[in-house]
C-alpha positions in Angstrom: 82.7 99.6 116.2 83.2 95.9 115.4 80.9 94.7 118.2 81.1 91.0 117.4 84.8 91.1 116.9 84.8 88.5 114.1 86.7 90.6 111.5 89.6 88.8 110.0 88.7 85.6 111.9 88.3 82.3 110.2 85.1 80.1 110.3 84.3 76.8 108.7 80.6 76.1 107.9 79.4 72.6 107.1 76.0 72.1 105.4 75.2 74.8 102.9 72.7 73.5 100.4 71.4 76.6 98.7 70.5 80.2 99.3 67.6 79.3 101.7 69.9 77.3 104.0 70.6 78.6 107.5 74.3 77.8 106.7 74.1 80.3 103.9 72.5 83.0 106.1 75.2 82.5 108.8 77.9 82.7 106.2 76.6 85.9 104.8 76.5 87.5 108.3 80.1 86.5 108.9 81.3 87.8 105.5 79.5 91.0 106.0 81.3 91.4 109.4 84.7 90.9 107.7 85.3 87.3 108.6 86.9 84.6 106.4 84.5 81.8 105.7 85.2 78.3 104.4 82.3 76.2 103.3 82.1 72.4 103.3 79.3 70.9 101.3 78.0 67.4 100.5 78.2 67.2 96.7 79.6 68.7 93.5 76.3 70.3 92.8 76.3 72.1 96.1 79.9 73.1 95.6 78.9 75.0 92.5 76.0 76.6 94.4 78.3 77.7 97.3 80.9 79.1 94.9 78.2 81.3 93.2 76.8 82.4 96.6 80.3 83.0 98.1 82.7 83.7 95.3 85.5 84.8 97.6 85.3 81.7 99.9 87.0 78.4 99.6 84.6 75.5 99.2 85.3 71.8 99.9 83.2 68.6 99.5 82.7 66.2 102.3 80.0 63.5 102.8 80.1 63.2 106.6 78.4 59.8 106.5 81.9 58.3 106.1 84.3 59.4 108.9 87.4 59.2 106.6 85.9 62.0 104.5 85.9 64.3 107.6 89.6 63.5 108.1 90.3 64.1 104.4 88.6 67.5 104.4 90.3 68.4 107.6 93.7 67.8 105.9 92.7 69.9 102.9 91.6 72.8 105.1 94.8 72.5 107.2 96.9 72.8 104.0 94.9 75.8 102.9 95.2 77.6 106.3 98.8 76.9 107.2 99.4 78.3 110.6 96.0 80.1 110.7 93.7 78.8 113.4 89.9 78.2 113.0 87.9 80.5 115.3 84.6 78.7 114.8 82.8 75.8 113.2 79.2 75.5 112.2 77.5 72.1 111.9 74.3 72.6 109.9 73.7 69.0 108.9 70.7 66.7 109.3 69.4 63.8 107.4 66.4 61.4 107.7 65.4 58.7 105.3 61.7 58.8 104.6 62.1 56.8 101.4 59.5 54.2 102.6 57.1 56.9 103.6 56.1 58.2 107.0 55.8 55.4 109.6 54.6 55.4 113.2 57.5 56.0 115.5 57.5 52.5 116.9 58.0 51.1 113.4 61.2 53.1 112.8 63.7 51.0 110.9 66.9 50.4 112.7 69.0 51.1 109.6 67.3 54.4 109.0 67.6 55.5 112.6 71.3 54.6 112.8 72.1 56.3 109.5 70.3 59.5 110.8 72.2 59.3 114.1 75.5 59.0 112.2 74.9 61.9 109.8 72.9 64.3 112.1 74.6 63.7 115.4 77.8 61.7 115.4 79.2 63.8 112.5 79.2 66.8 114.9 81.3 64.9 117.5 83.6 63.6 114.7 84.1 67.0 113.2 85.0 68.4 116.7 87.4 65.6 117.3 89.2 65.7 114.0 89.4 69.5 113.8 90.5 70.0 117.4 94.1 70.6 116.4 93.1 73.4 114.0 90.8 75.3 116.5 91.8 78.4 118.3 91.9 77.9 122.2 88.7 80.0 122.6 86.9 78.8 119.4 83.1 78.4 119.3 81.7 75.3 117.8 78.0 75.4 116.9 75.3 73.1 115.7 71.7 73.6 114.6 69.1 71.8 116.6 65.2 72.2 116.9 63.2 74.3 119.2 61.8 71.3 121.2 62.5 67.5 121.2 59.7 66.8 123.6 56.7 67.4 121.5 55.6 64.4 119.5 55.2 65.9 116.1 54.3 62.7 114.2 55.7 63.9 110.8 59.1 64.6 112.4 59.3 61.1 113.7 62.6 59.7 114.8 64.6 62.9 114.2 63.5 64.4 117.5 65.3 61.8 119.7 68.4 62.2 117.4 68.3 66.0 118.0 68.0 65.3 121.7 71.2 63.3 121.5 72.8 66.2 119.6 71.8 68.6 122.3 73.2 66.3 125.0 76.5 66.1 123.3 77.1 69.8 123.9 78.0 69.5 127.5 80.0 66.4 127.0 82.1 67.9 124.3 82.6 71.1 126.3 83.7 69.1 129.3 86.1 66.9 127.4 87.6 69.8 125.4 88.1 71.7 128.7 91.1 69.5 129.5 93.1 71.4 126.9 91.1 74.5 125.8 88.3 77.0 126.5 86.5 75.9 123.3 82.7 76.2 123.6 79.9 74.1 122.2 76.4 75.4 121.7 73.3 75.0 119.6 70.8 77.2 118.0 67.3 75.7 118.1 64.9 77.3 115.6 61.3 76.7 115.2 60.0 75.8 111.8 61.9 77.5 108.9 61.3 77.8 105.2 64.3 75.8 104.0 64.7 73.2 101.3 65.8 70.6 103.8 62.6 71.1 105.8 60.5 70.7 102.6 61.6 67.0 102.6 59.8 66.3 105.9 56.3 64.8 105.1 53.5 67.2 105.9 55.9 70.0 106.7 54.0 72.8 104.9 50.9 72.2 107.2 53.1 72.2 110.3 54.8 75.4 109.1 51.5 77.2 108.5 50.3 76.0 112.0 53.4 77.3 113.6 52.9 80.7 111.9 49.5 80.9 113.6 50.9 79.9 117.0 53.6 82.5 117.0 52.3 85.6 118.8 53.2 88.0 115.9 51.5 85.7 113.4 54.6 85.7 111.2 56.9 82.7 110.9 60.5 82.7 112.1 62.9 84.0 109.5 66.0 82.0 108.7 68.0 85.2 109.2 66.7 85.5 112.8 68.1 82.1 113.6 71.3 82.9 111.8 71.7 86.2 113.7 71.7 84.2 117.0 74.2 81.7 115.5 76.5 84.6 114.5 76.4 85.9 118.0 77.2 82.5 119.5 80.2 82.2 117.1 81.6 85.5 118.5 83.5 86.0 121.8 80.6 88.3 122.8 78.9 85.1 123.8 81.8 83.7 125.8 79.7 83.1 128.9 77.3 80.9 127.0 78.6 77.3 127.2 76.9 74.0 126.5 73.6 75.5 125.8 70.8 75.0 123.3 69.4 78.5 122.6 65.8 78.3 121.4 64.8 80.8 118.7 61.1 80.4 118.0 59.6 83.9 118.1 57.5 82.9 121.1 55.9 79.8 119.6 56.4 77.6 122.7 54.5 80.0 124.9 51.4 80.4 122.7 50.1 76.9 121.9 46.7 77.8 123.4 46.3 80.9 121.2 42.6 81.9 121.3 42.2 81.9 117.5 43.5 78.4 117.2 41.4 77.1 120.2 38.2 78.6 118.6 39.0 77.0 115.2 39.5 73.5 116.8 36.7 73.7 119.3 
């Protein structure tokens, strides 16, 4: 039985970087379930990587920092698909500029913050807007958030408020799209993952190892676990989930006062 019902449906995934990416894991789930997957990546190098990982998938390049690039890739995908509609879009894109090193939050540079908002949050809104004419009436549009935006992890800095804005956009997009469709917007919010993108966050390894201790099973969250939830949200089996940020953290948030950690600190 095809429980998810994604066989022969079409999905566009933005953000694959390499085999460790959550975008890659979601794509593999969909392909395994018989879906057609189109990847959109940032650079020529990532295009070659995506083609190796997904030899039967079409791959396009789009740097979402410039909105005209989103319009251009929309047109290319439209030409490829013809009358075929898109059943789901994945936005797995985030960027923060730490080129000047880690700063206290109140010293965040305006240009860095606005660039990160543009790439990490506004691009999701822009993709939804420009692709709306290609989407099926009951399509699922998904982004990747973080498990909490209300814990002041110093090394994550200004990205948490930006992810909070991304989370907030879900209900507004769903509401505005409800005027002409039943398209849903949701987010998967994993705890710390072992991805190349995460490795760019200062001090991430220490945070990752700490999270592993806090998780009740004492094993870190797997990228495939977050991807499994994302795949479900892309399917019509999740049709009752609308405008939500689904936390996938293996229980980390309920276990900050783990006895082993308390003893180690005290």
